[in-house]
N, C-alpha and C positions, 0 to 999 in steps of 0.2 A: 644047704647053700642059702645064704642070705643075698637075695638079688639086689638089695640096696647097699651092697658093699663093693660095687664096681662102678667105675666112671666110664662114660661113653664119649664125652667131649671134654677137653680140658683147656681149650684155648678160646675163651669167649671173645666175641667181637667187641664187646664193651669191656674195657679193662677194669671198670668199677663194678662189673657184674659178678656173678658167682664164679668161683674158681673152677668148678666142674659141673657137668650135667650127668646125672646118674644114667648108667647104661640102660636100665629097664625103662626109664622115662624117655630117653632118646629113641629107643627101639619102638616104643608105642607111639611117640610123636611122628616118626617117619611113616609108620603104618597108617595112622589116622590121616595124615596129609596125602599120602599116596592114594588112599581110598577115595577121598574127596576129589582129588584131581581126576581119577579114573571115572568117577560118577559124573563129573562135569564134562568130560570129553566123550560124548555119546558115540562119536564115530569110532574111536579107539576101543571103547567098551564093546560095541557091537562087533567089531572085527575079532576081538578076543573071544567073544561068545561064539561066533561062527567057527573060529579055528579050534576051539576046545570042545564044543558040543555041550558046554555047561550053560545052565540058565544064568541070567544076570546076577541074581542074588548069590548063587553058589560061587560064581566067578569072583565077585567082590569079596566074599569071605575068604576064598583061597588066596587071592592076591594080597589081601590085608594080612593074612597069616604069614605068608612068605616074606612080605616086607618087614614084619616084626622080627624076623630071623636074620635080617640082612647083615647085622654086625655080631652074629653069634660068636665068632672067633675072638671078639674083644673080651670075652670072659676068661681067656687064657692068662695065666699069671705073667707070662712073658710080655704080653701087651700091657697089662695093668702096671707092670713094673717100668714102663716107659716114664712113668711119673712116680718114682719111689716115695715122694712125699705124700701123694694121694693114696698109694698102696698102703702105706703105714697108717694114715689117718682113717681110711675106710675099713681096712682089714685088721688093724691092731697088731700088725707084725711086719717084719721086713721080708723081702724076697731076694733071692739071688738068681732068679730066672732071667734069661736074656730073651730078647725079641728076635728070634732067628727065623721064624716062619711068619709071614704077614698074616694079619687077622682075617683078611678075605680068603686066603688060601686055607687057613684053619677051618673057617666056616664051611668052605667047600668040601673039605675032607669029611667033616661031620655029616 
C-alpha cells in the first residue's frame, strides 16, 4: 500500500491552494496538533493521567497514536472515490466503489 496515494482533505480554505492534502500528512498533522494542545492543557493532561493510571509520557504517546488513526476509514476506496478525479490522479485507475458507510464508522469497525 502506498500511503501517499490517498487524499485526506480535498476542499482547501484557500481556493488558490493545493487541490488536496494527503491523508498520511493530514493524520500526522492532527496527531501533532492534538499532542501539543494536550501538553499545553496541564489540567486536562493531569486528569487523563489520573483516570488512566499512565504516566504523562505514555499518555501523550498513546493519545498521539490514537489521534493519528482518527481518519483511518478514509483509506477505503468508497471514501476516496468521493473525488473520482483525485482517485484517478493518485491511484492511477478508476473506481466504481460507492461511499455507503461513513469513514468514521469504517474506522470504528476496524
